C-alpha positions, 0 to 999 in steps of 0.5 A, a space after each residue: 865608737 863609744 863602745 870601741 873606746 871602752 875597749 881601747 881603755 881596757 887595753 890601756 889598763 892591760 898595758 897594751 896600746 889603747 886601740 879598741 874595735 867593735 863589729 855591728 850588724 843591723 844595729 846589733 853588737 856582734 863582737 868586740 876586740 882590743 889590742 892584745 899583742 903583748 899578752 898573746 905574744 902575737 903580732 897579729 892580735 890587733 883590735 880589728 883582728 880580735 873583733 873579726 875573729 870573735 865575730 866570725 865565731 859568733 856568726 859561724 862564718 868568716 865572711 862578715 857581709 853587711 857588718 860595720 867595724 868601728 875602731 879607734 885608730 885607722 887600720 894598718 895594712 894587715 888589718 885592712 887586708 883582713 877587713 877586705 878578706 872578711 867582706 866587711 861592708 863598712 869601716 868607721 875609724 877615729 884617729 888617723 895613723 900617720 905612720 901606718 894608716 892604710 885608709 888614706 894616711 900612708 896608703 889607701 888599700 880600701 880605694 885600690 880598684 884592683 881588689 875584688 871587694 870594696 869597703 866603704 870607709 869613714 874616718 874622724 869619728 870621735 877622733 879627739 878622744 881616740 887620739 887623746 887616749 893614744 897620746 897619753 898612753 905613749 906619754 906615760 910610757 916615755 916618762 917611765 923610760 926616762 931616768 928619774 935622775 939623768 946623769 950630767 955629762 961632767 959627772 960619774 955615778 957608781 953602779 948600784 951593784 958596787 953597794 951590794 952586800 954592804 951591811 945596813 943601814 936599815 933606812 931606805 936610800 933617798 935622792 934629790 937632784 933639784 936643789 939649786 946648788 946641785 944643778 942636776 947632780 943626784 944627791 943621796 942621803 939617809 933620813 931615819 925620820 922623826 919619831 916625835 914632832 919634838 925630836 931633835 935632828 942630827 946632821 952627820 957630815 962625813 970626812 974626805 975618807 968616808 961616806 954615809 956608810 961609815 956613819 951608819 953605827 952612830 946614825 943607828 945609835 942616835 935613832 935608837 935614842 929617839 933622835 932624827 938623823 939625816 946623813 948625806 953623801 956629799 957630792 963626789 962621795 958614796 951614792 951621790 953623783 961624782 963631778 969628774 973635776 976636782 976643781 968642782 969641789 970647794 968648801 963653799 959649794 959643799 956648804 951651799 948643798 948642805 944648807 939647801 938640804 937643811 932647808 928642803 927637809 925643813 930641819 930644825 934644832 939641828 946638831 951638826 956632827 962634823 966628822 973630820 970636816 972642820 969646813 962644815 962648821 961654818 954651815 951654822 952661819 948659812 942656816 941661822 936658827 936651824 943649827 943648834 950646836 956642832 959636835 966635832 969628831 976627828 975619828 976616821 972610819 974603816 975604808 970602804 972603796 965600794 963607791 969608787 970603781 976607779 981613780 976617776 970616781 975619786 975627785 971628791 975625796 982627793 979635793 976634800 983631803 986637801 982642805 984645811 982641817 982647822 975651822 974657819 974664822 967664823 967657826 960655828 957662828 956663835 953656836 955651841 961647839 965641842 969635840 968628842 973628847 969633851 964628852 969623855 969619849 975616845 975620839 980616835 975610835 968612836 965610829 967603827 963599831 956599834 958599841 963605840 958609836 953607842 957610847 958617843 950617842 949616850 954622851 952626846 944626846 944628854 949633853 946637847 939636850 938636857 931638856 926638851 929642845 924647845 926649852 930655849 932658856 938653857 944652853 947645850 951642856 949647861 
């Protein structure tokens, strides 16, 4: 049975249901077989049948009298019939098959006295290892079929085909769904990565009429300047899941999502870039010691309707568009906060092209980080 288990493991490695068989006569190994139905496109290519075919070829006879077949799983009716037709003297199997077993679990062909040949059967040999191999195989297959990010029934998800053909960004899409405020919603974000351990981080938060795609030029310009850039799609936008109800969207909830993202990614020395998102300024109060400064950008971006196949997908944009555009009373909780105009950049057109975004990045990086970010004696812009 140990040799049959080896064949079963080989079948599993090939993506087949892990069942293996060997034929033995007078203590000598005659042939081996393993499930190969997928590889051969053959429903009859079960381990027992494969072993019987190989044994018949070796012995030069389809009658395998005096032979014992060891198999890791109780034979099915097809294999039981083949074993009886081959006149196999004895069958030893490992795990029972409660669904199709033909050696007593569902039916018992070997005990049918109306047949003209009777094969002795012994079951349960190394049943534990044989069953464990099958259980792990099917467990892994169920995991592979299960969606990594299940869609909540109260949310929508834009089909990936809607984003085909869009330019950039050059960084892979990343997803999270286990942040507590998300409660299972899938959040999409871009992370350019830190080129050095000391690289500052820029968290770009889009406005009600944009999503991460609209901030791609600024993300690229900042990354080219040696900065780490994180650009999430807020829930309800872009590639993130979209709650169907507008009431699901509140400034407090979106700040909690961003705060959880900042903590999960362990972002430090962060400049929060709020594009038409005054509500996000108060994130500094939720993430003390992490938000270093706030840059407010009032510029819009060229509309892109890819994430919104219909009005049902637009609950987020509709909700955010009604939020006050003035910063809340606690503002940025004492961290430095300026607008793009203070950097000498036209705030009305600083995101739509690589050139305009480059000018903003070239002005913002030295303003906020005139010295390395661990130099705490000098405030941004000093």
